[in-house]
C-alpha angles and dihedrals in degrees: 000000000000124000092254089058090053089051091052092047090052092050090056089050096053108118098176140010095240119107118231126214134184132211090235124034112205119188118232139171108243115206122191129211091267089059094249115141139208134180110237140174106232113227102167138358135178138160095293110023146027127214115206146147126218117260109271091014135098103205111109125216138182121215132185112246091226088071087064134075118262091248092055092046090052090051092052096046087057090069120087099203119181110216134207131183124234134175112256118236115259112274095018099096111094117195124172120172118224116286094248090058096046112060110185121197131188125203121186094197086212121181124175137197137175112249103175129017130173142130093300101015133080101161118174134187119215123198122199131194102179117200128179118205120199123185117191104204091178104094092191101047123065122212106239117165143085125284128197122190121201125188119201137200128197122223115255092209101028102035094189092061117094124198122200102233098178138000130180137165129212139187109227121210102162122160125232112276092019129127119207138174125215118199133202121210117272114255140169138209138181133229140161117218097174118122096245104048115022129175143132135038131289124215108271110169148286146255122219109195123187109202148164124252091269090058094254108154115242101170135002135193118178147159123240090037095228089080089066089073097052104043091143093058089049090055092053100049120107125230112255095018124121120225140175119268092270094052091237105109128043111222137187111266116242115262120249 
């Protein structure tokens, strides 16, 4: 299991928003029931949960013991960890309801019009007004994390080139049971997809990434769905730049 999956599991296991610290912080390999492992600094453990942070990281998570192997549970129960409660720093608490209680919808708000048509031209101008709508159906769990929205265009000539048409980050603090919308600025772009005189980029899709303050992805929705598998790359791209289809390499845009 990848690190991001461990993070999502930890979010599900959070019972309160207090951070727990131990007088001693032993390091232990946590192994889940699917045989995936992670090195963790153990901060607190009792009969039902373990509170830890990944080695080399400062973010704190709480996980249910029944998500771990019996051997790992036995190792945790061997520790007698004194615990104290401290107020978390503002902005450090990450809270994300379960996926089934948190529908996220993206609307491009796209309109299109022909701006130049001739024997060899068929230029069009598209205008986008992107909006993300998040409905938190969990009345007891607030949504508190970062969100970055990226809008992509695909090359008309080189179809495996991707341009970042828009990108914006938000800080989410949405109460349980609330529904909110998050808007990007309206923008327009031109292209010509006719056989004779092709240029520009057409709207392709989007990625909406919920993440912690360190940029660790927590939840992703995307279209095309391939962007769901590369959220870290989506977070690193720069508005206005052109990349290959995997968002790995920045490339020179084709000349008009």
